[in-house]
C-alpha positions as CSV (number, residue, x, y, z in Angstrom):
1,V,117.2,-19.4,248.3
2,G,117.6,-16.1,246.2
3,T,119.8,-13.4,244.5
4,L,122.1,-10.8,246.4
5,G,119.4,-7.5,244.7
6,E,116.4,-9.4,246.9
7,A,118.7,-9.6,249.7
8,L,119.3,-5.8,249.3
9,A,115.7,-4.7,248.7
10,I,114.7,-6.9,252.3
11,R,117.3,-5.5,253.8
12,E,115.9,-1.9,253.0
13,R,112.1,-3.2,253.5
14,A,111.9,-5.4,256.1
15,S,111.8,-3.7,259.8
16,A,111.6,-6.6,261.4
17,L,115.4,-7.3,260.6
18,A,118.0,-6.2,262.3
19,D,120.5,-7.5,259.7
20,L,120.2,-9.7,256.6
21,A,123.4,-11.5,255.4
22,V,123.9,-14.1,252.2
23,Y,126.6,-16.6,251.4
24,R,126.9,-19.1,248.7
25,P,129.0,-22.2,248.9
26,T,132.0,-22.2,246.4
27,A,135.0,-24.6,245.7
28,V,138.2,-23.3,245.4
29,T,141.9,-24.5,244.0
30,L,144.3,-23.7,246.7
31,D,147.8,-23.5,246.2
32,D,150.3,-22.3,249.1
33,A,153.5,-22.5,246.9
34,H,154.4,-26.2,248.2
35,D,150.9,-28.2,246.5
36,A,147.1,-27.3,245.2
37,A,144.1,-28.6,246.5
38,Q,140.0,-28.4,245.5
39,L,138.5,-27.0,249.0
40,D,135.0,-26.7,249.5
41,G,134.3,-23.0,251.0
42,A,131.9,-20.5,251.4
43,M,131.5,-16.7,249.7
44,M,130.2,-14.7,252.6
45,T,129.0,-10.7,253.1
46,A,131.1,-9.0,255.3
47,N,128.0,-8.7,257.6
48,M,127.9,-12.5,258.3
49,F,130.2,-13.0,260.9
50,P,129.2,-10.0,263.5
51,M,125.7,-10.9,262.3
52,L,126.2,-14.5,263.8
53,G,128.6,-13.0,267.0
54,A,131.3,-15.1,265.5
55,R,134.8,-13.9,266.7
56,P,138.1,-15.3,265.3
57,L,140.8,-17.0,266.8
58,I,143.0,-15.0,265.7
59,G,143.1,-12.4,263.4
60,S,140.3,-10.6,262.6
61,T,136.6,-11.6,260.8
62,F,136.0,-8.9,257.3
63,A,136.3,-5.6,257.2
64,A,132.9,-3.8,257.0
65,D,133.6,-2.8,252.8
66,A,134.8,-6.4,252.7
67,S,132.0,-7.1,249.9
68,E,132.7,-4.0,248.2
69,P,133.8,-3.9,244.5
70,G,137.7,-4.1,244.7
71,S,137.8,-4.0,248.5
72,G,140.6,-7.1,248.3
73,H,140.7,-10.0,248.0
74,V,141.3,-12.3,251.5
75,M,139.8,-14.8,253.6
76,I,139.9,-16.4,256.9
77,L,140.8,-20.1,257.2
78,S,139.0,-22.6,259.2
79,H,140.5,-24.5,262.1
80,A,141.2,-27.1,260.8
81,L,142.4,-26.7,257.3
82,W,144.6,-24.0,259.5
83,R,145.9,-27.7,261.8
84,S,145.8,-29.7,258.7
85,R,147.6,-27.7,255.7
86,F,149.4,-24.6,257.7
87,G,150.3,-26.8,260.9
88,A,148.7,-24.1,263.2
89,A,151.2,-21.7,261.8
90,P,151.2,-19.0,264.5
91,D,152.0,-16.6,261.5
92,I,149.2,-17.2,258.5
93,V,147.8,-13.7,259.3
94,G,149.0,-12.1,257.0
95,R,150.4,-15.0,254.1
96,R,149.2,-14.6,250.4
97,L,147.8,-17.8,249.2
98,L,146.3,-18.4,245.5
99,V,142.9,-18.9,245.4
100,D,142.0,-20.2,241.6
101,G,145.0,-18.8,241.0
102,A,144.6,-14.7,242.4
103,P,146.5,-14.0,245.9
104,Y,144.1,-13.9,248.9
105,T,145.3,-12.6,251.9
106,V,144.1,-14.3,255.3
107,V,143.4,-12.5,257.3
108,G,141.9,-14.6,260.3
109,V,141.0,-17.6,261.3
110,M,138.5,-18.9,263.1
111,P,138.3,-21.3,266.4
112,P,136.8,-25.3,266.6
113,T,133.7,-24.9,267.1
114,F,132.7,-22.2,264.2
115,A,131.3,-24.2,261.4
116,F,129.0,-22.3,259.5
117,P,127.3,-22.9,256.9
118,T,128.4,-26.9,257.8
119,K,131.5,-28.5,259.2
120,D,133.2,-29.2,256.0
121,V,133.8,-25.4,255.0
122,N,137.7,-24.6,254.8
123,F,137.2,-21.2,254.3
124,W,135.9,-18.1,254.0
125,V,135.8,-14.9,251.4
126,P,133.6,-12.0,250.8
127,L,130.6,-12.3,248.6
128,T,131.0,-9.1,245.9
129,I,127.8,-6.9,246.4
130,D,128.6,-4.9,242.6
131,R,125.5,-2.3,243.4
132,G,126.2,-0.6,240.0
133,S,125.8,-4.3,237.6
134,P,122.3,-5.3,237.5
135,S,122.9,-8.4,236.4
136,A,125.0,-9.4,239.3
137,L,122.7,-8.5,241.4
138,W,119.5,-10.0,240.3
139,A,120.8,-12.4,238.0
140,T,122.5,-15.1,239.8
141,A,120.8,-16.8,242.5
142,G,121.9,-19.9,244.4
143,G,122.9,-16.7,247.7
144,W,121.5,-18.6,250.9
145,F,119.8,-15.8,253.4
146,V,120.1,-15.3,257.1
147,G,118.1,-13.0,259.2
148,R,118.2,-11.9,262.6
149,L,115.2,-10.5,264.2
150,R,115.2,-7.1,265.6
151,S,114.0,-6.6,269.4
152,G,110.5,-6.6,270.1
153,Y,109.9,-8.8,266.7
154,S,108.2,-12.2,266.9
155,T,108.6,-14.5,263.9
156,D,105.2,-14.8,263.0
157,A,105.3,-11.0,262.5
158,A,108.5,-11.1,260.6
159,R,107.2,-14.0,258.7
160,R,104.0,-11.9,257.7
161,E,106.5,-8.5,256.7
162,L,108.8,-10.7,254.5
163,E,105.8,-12.4,252.9
164,S,104.6,-9.1,251.8
165,V,107.9,-7.5,250.9
166,V,108.3,-10.6,248.7
167,V,105.0,-10.2,246.7
168,G,106.6,-6.5,245.4
169,M,109.8,-7.3,244.7
170,R,108.7,-8.0,241.2
171,H,108.5,-4.2,241.2
172,V,111.9,-3.9,242.2
173,N,113.8,-6.2,239.7
174,P,115.2,-3.7,236.9
175,L,115.6,-7.2,234.9
């Protein structure tokens, strides 16, 4: 568990990792114009779905720039939520929903076998990375890191490298 600043520092410094993504659990009020419900979901960096090799059942996953500030409010629904709340409507992609009062556009639905980080997740929204805000990067913990090993690296070699990278992180944090 760490901050977005730590994740970016690790991503830039750890040659053993082919990629590193971050997710945070979240709960929101979803309003579909019929009624509102409190739902559990996850905020994820835009690279998480491709890194996991996950493809949607319908629609798409996040655009590569979805984690950039101001890139728009989009969401991906779990298969279970799509079926239970929206009757598996084939025209769900493009529909606008209110998430904590803000409009979000549904861009995709994941297959029933996708359950990340847990089977209880109902939706995914992009986790915004504001590189211009040191406090947004370094003062808020709670992000879970998921990495993919670069070809040719063992888990032991990656662990040793990450341990040395983490030791120097206090010098990277501007706060």
